[in-house]
C-alpha positions in Angstrom: 0.1 0.4 0.1 2.6 2.3 0.9 4.2 2.2 -3.0 0.9 3.1 -4.7 0.2 6.0 -1.6 4.6 7.2 -2.6 3.5 7.0 -6.5 0.0 8.9 -6.1 1.7 12.0 -4.4 4.6 12.0 -7.0 2.0 12.2 -9.5 0.0 14.3 -7.6 3.4 16.8 -7.0 4.4 16.0 -11.1 1.0 18.0 -12.0 1.7 20.8 -9.4 4.7 21.0 -11.0 3.5 21.0 -14.6 1.0 23.4 -14.0 2.9 26.0 -12.0 5.6 25.8 -15.1 2.6 26.2 -17.9 1.6 29.0 -16.3 4.7 30.9 -16.0 5.3 30.1 -19.7 1.5 31.7 -19.9 2.6 34.7 -18.2 6.1 35.5 -20.0 4.4 34.8 -23.0 1.2 37.2 -22.4 3.8 39.7 -21.0 6.0 40.0 -24.4 2.7 40.4 -26.1 1.7 43.7 -23.8 5.0 44.9 -24.3 5.1 44.4 -28.3 1.5 46.1 -28.5 2.7 49.1 -26.1 6.1 49.7 -28.5 4.4 49.5 -31.7 1.4 52.3 -29.9 3.8 54.3 -28.5 5.4 54.6 -32.3 2.7 55.6 -33.8 2.8 58.4 -31.6 5.8 59.2 -33.0 5.3 59.3 -36.5 2.2 61.7 -35.6 4.3 64.3 -36.5 5.6 63.2 -39.4 2.3 62.2 -40.8 0.9 65.6 -40.5 4.2 67.1 -42.6 3.0 65.1 -44.9 -0.4 65.7 -45.4 0.4 69.5 -45.4 2.8 69.1 -48.3 0.0 67.3 -50.0 -2.2 70.0 -49.1 -0.2 72.4 -50.7 0.7 70.1 -53.8 -2.7 69.6 -54.6 -3.6 73.7 -53.9 -1.0 74.7 -57.1 -2.4 71.6 -59.3 -6.0 73.6 -58.6 -4.3 77.0 -59.4 -2.3 75.4 -63.1 -5.8 73.6 -63.9 -7.7 76.9 -63.6 -4.2 78.6 -65.6 -5.0 76.2 -68.5 -8.8 76.6 -67.9 -9.3 80.4 -68.6 -8.9 82.4 -71.5 -5.8 83.1 -73.0 -6.3 86.4 -72.6 -5.9 86.0 -68.5 -3.6 83.7 -69.1 -0.7 86.3 -68.9 -2.7 88.1 -65.7 -2.4 84.9 -63.6 1.4 84.4 -64.3 2.0 87.7 -63.8 0.0 87.8 -60.3 1.7 84.5 -58.6 5.5 86.0 -59.8 
C-alpha cells in the first residue's frame, strides 16, 4: 500500500509542478505580447508629426495643381495676367 500511496503523491506533485510551469510560460508570453503592443502603439504616436507634415505638403501640392488647372482652362487673355500675379 505504501508504494501506491507514494506514487500518487509523486504524481500529484508532478502535476502541480507542471501546472506552475505552464502558468509561468503563459505569463511570460502574455507579458511579451503586451510589451510588443505598447511598443507599436508608442511608435504610432511618434510618427504623427511626420504624418501631419506630409499631409500639409500634399495639401500645398493639391492647391498648386488647382491653380495650374485653372490657368490652363481660362482664356488666353487671362493667362498672362495670372502668370504675372503668381510671380
